[in-house]
N, CA and C atoms as an extended XYZ file, in Angstrom:
147
Properties=species:S:1:pos:R:3:atomname:S:1:resname:S:1:resid:I:1 pbc="F F F"
N       -19.815       10.440       33.323 N   UNK     1
C       -18.449       10.569       33.984 CA  UNK     1
C       -17.541        9.440       33.449 C   UNK     1
N       -16.408        9.859       33.034 N   UNK     2
C       -15.409        8.906       32.562 CA  UNK     2
C       -14.941        7.975       33.673 C   UNK     2
N       -14.438        6.820       33.375 N   UNK     3
C       -13.857        5.967       34.398 CA  UNK     3
C       -12.760        6.621       35.085 C   UNK     3
N       -11.893        7.195       34.291 N   UNK     4
C       -10.671        7.886       34.868 CA  UNK     4
C       -10.843        9.474       34.544 C   UNK     4
N       -10.788       10.239       35.643 N   UNK     5
C       -11.024       11.583       35.525 CA  UNK     5
C       -10.024       12.399       36.457 C   UNK     5
N        -9.567       13.539       35.988 N   UNK     6
C        -8.680       14.379       36.853 CA  UNK     6
C        -9.433       14.932       38.025 C   UNK     6
N       -10.775       14.885       38.133 N   UNK     7
C       -11.545       15.547       39.005 CA  UNK     7
C       -11.933       14.642       40.086 C   UNK     7
N       -11.475       13.290       40.051 N   UNK     8
C       -11.962       12.217       40.960 CA  UNK     8
C       -10.760       12.031       41.908 C   UNK     8
N       -10.920       12.069       43.237 N   UNK     9
C        -9.929       11.750       44.176 CA  UNK     9
C       -10.337       10.651       45.171 C   UNK     9
N        -9.432        9.698       45.396 N   UNK    10
C        -9.731        8.590       46.302 CA  UNK    10
C        -8.794        8.593       47.380 C   UNK    10
N        -9.198        8.609       48.706 N   UNK    11
C        -8.406        8.695       49.817 CA  UNK    11
C        -8.688        7.341       50.702 C   UNK    11
N        -7.783        6.418       50.637 N   UNK    12
C        -7.967        5.138       51.367 CA  UNK    12
C        -7.214        5.310       52.687 C   UNK    12
N        -7.874        5.997       53.537 N   UNK    13
C        -7.227        6.351       54.925 CA  UNK    13
C        -7.432        5.110       55.805 C   UNK    13
N        -6.707        5.288       56.992 N   UNK    14
C        -6.846        4.191       57.977 CA  UNK    14
C        -8.144        4.121       58.713 C   UNK    14
N        -8.855        5.175       58.827 N   UNK    15
C       -10.097        5.258       59.458 CA  UNK    15
C       -11.248        5.308       58.494 C   UNK    15
N       -11.127        6.170       57.629 N   UNK    16
C       -12.166        6.410       56.528 CA  UNK    16
C       -11.609        6.362       55.149 C   UNK    16
N       -12.478        5.825       54.269 N   UNK    17
C       -12.242        5.978       52.727 CA  UNK    17
C       -13.145        7.001       52.260 C   UNK    17
N       -12.512        7.947       51.550 N   UNK    18
C       -13.329        9.047       50.982 CA  UNK    18
C       -13.082        9.146       49.431 C   UNK    18
N       -14.133        9.372       48.713 N   UNK    19
C       -14.179        9.611       47.298 CA  UNK    19
C       -14.629       10.975       47.050 C   UNK    19
N       -13.945       11.786       46.304 N   UNK    20
C       -14.358       13.198       46.038 CA  UNK    20
C       -14.366       13.465       44.542 C   UNK    20
N       -15.332       14.159       44.082 N   UNK    21
C       -15.453       14.485       42.640 CA  UNK    21
C       -15.353       16.056       42.708 C   UNK    21
N       -14.396       16.507       42.121 N   UNK    22
C       -14.121       17.975       42.133 CA  UNK    22
C       -13.837       18.360       43.571 C   UNK    22
N       -14.585       19.318       44.221 N   UNK    23
C       -14.387       19.611       45.603 CA  UNK    23
C       -15.521       19.092       46.509 C   UNK    23
N       -16.238       18.180       45.994 N   UNK    24
C       -17.421       17.590       46.756 CA  UNK    24
C       -17.073       16.052       47.052 C   UNK    24
N       -17.233       15.748       48.421 N   UNK    25
C       -17.054       14.465       48.785 CA  UNK    25
C       -18.475       13.740       48.481 C   UNK    25
N       -18.284       12.621       47.676 N   UNK    26
C       -19.420       11.902       47.190 CA  UNK    26
C       -19.660       10.583       48.014 C   UNK    26
N       -18.512       10.154       48.709 N   UNK    27
C       -18.630        8.872       49.525 CA  UNK    27
C       -17.725        8.983       50.680 C   UNK    27
N       -18.165        8.621       51.894 N   UNK    28
C       -17.333        8.593       53.026 CA  UNK    28
C       -17.768        7.349       53.829 C   UNK    28
N       -16.924        6.423       53.980 N   UNK    29
C       -17.275        5.092       54.678 CA  UNK    29
C       -16.010        4.717       55.467 C   UNK    29
N       -16.296        4.001       56.561 N   UNK    30
C       -15.239        3.472       57.351 CA  UNK    30
C       -14.351        2.487       56.497 C   UNK    30
N       -13.055        2.498       56.746 N   UNK    31
C       -12.204        1.538       55.983 CA  UNK    31
C       -12.219        0.269       56.794 C   UNK    31
N       -13.179       -0.523       56.486 N   UNK    32
C       -13.421       -1.771       57.166 CA  UNK    32
C       -13.848       -2.852       56.160 C   UNK    32
N       -13.390       -4.078       56.246 N   UNK    33
C       -13.763       -5.172       55.480 CA  UNK    33
C       -14.047       -6.416       56.439 C   UNK    33
N       -15.308       -6.970       56.315 N   UNK    34
C       -15.621       -8.163       57.107 CA  UNK    34
C       -15.423       -9.366       56.153 C   UNK    34
N       -14.615      -10.361       56.601 N   UNK    35
C       -14.254      -11.633       55.707 CA  UNK    35
C       -14.828      -12.884       56.462 C   UNK    35
N       -15.423      -13.772       55.696 N   UNK    36
C       -15.786      -15.114       56.245 CA  UNK    36
C       -14.568      -15.953       55.970 C   UNK    36
N       -13.802      -16.202       57.074 N   UNK    37
C       -12.487      -16.870       57.005 CA  UNK    37
C       -12.604      -18.260       56.360 C   UNK    37
N       -13.644      -19.066       56.754 N   UNK    38
C       -13.733      -20.408       56.197 CA  UNK    38
C       -13.987      -20.441       54.681 C   UNK    38
N       -14.773      -19.414       54.286 N   UNK    39
C       -15.232      -19.391       52.792 CA  UNK    39
C       -14.179      -18.557       52.096 C   UNK    39
N       -13.329      -17.794       52.759 N   UNK    40
C       -12.383      -16.927       52.194 CA  UNK    40
C       -13.178      -15.926       51.259 C   UNK    40
N       -14.157      -15.238       51.775 N   UNK    41
C       -15.036      -14.428       51.008 CA  UNK    41
C       -15.319      -13.233       51.757 C   UNK    41
N       -15.250      -12.069       51.034 N   UNK    42
C       -15.698      -10.767       51.563 CA  UNK    42
C       -17.133      -10.769       51.712 C   UNK    42
N       -17.677      -10.501       52.944 N   UNK    43
C       -19.102      -10.517       53.144 CA  UNK    43
C       -19.746       -9.009       53.370 C   UNK    43
N       -18.979       -8.133       53.954 N   UNK    44
C       -19.508       -6.748       54.006 CA  UNK    44
C       -18.292       -5.815       53.876 C   UNK    44
N       -18.511       -4.554       53.417 N   UNK    45
C       -17.532       -3.524       53.516 CA  UNK    45
C       -18.116       -2.279       54.012 C   UNK    45
N       -17.232       -1.298       54.428 N   UNK    46
C       -17.604       -0.068       55.001 CA  UNK    46
C       -18.571       -0.081       56.169 C   UNK    46
N       -19.553        0.715       56.194 N   UNK    47
C       -20.456        0.944       57.399 CA  UNK    47
C       -21.105       -0.442       57.695 C   UNK    47
N       -21.546       -1.191       56.801 N   UNK    48
C       -22.206       -2.556       57.024 CA  UNK    48
C       -21.341       -3.541       57.721 C   UNK    48
N       -20.045       -3.461       57.577 N   UNK    49
C       -19.056       -4.438       58.176 CA  UNK    49
C       -18.957       -4.043       59.669 C   UNK    49
């Protein structure tokens, strides 16, 4: 799969982030990021956050 493809869609929604290839959703995760404020570092993303 090429890095940029016309068949790849990314939806950065307010509740869920979805990535689709063609007509198939290949990733669906909550749009959430956990940040360690003192270290200014992202510690988790998606469901794990």
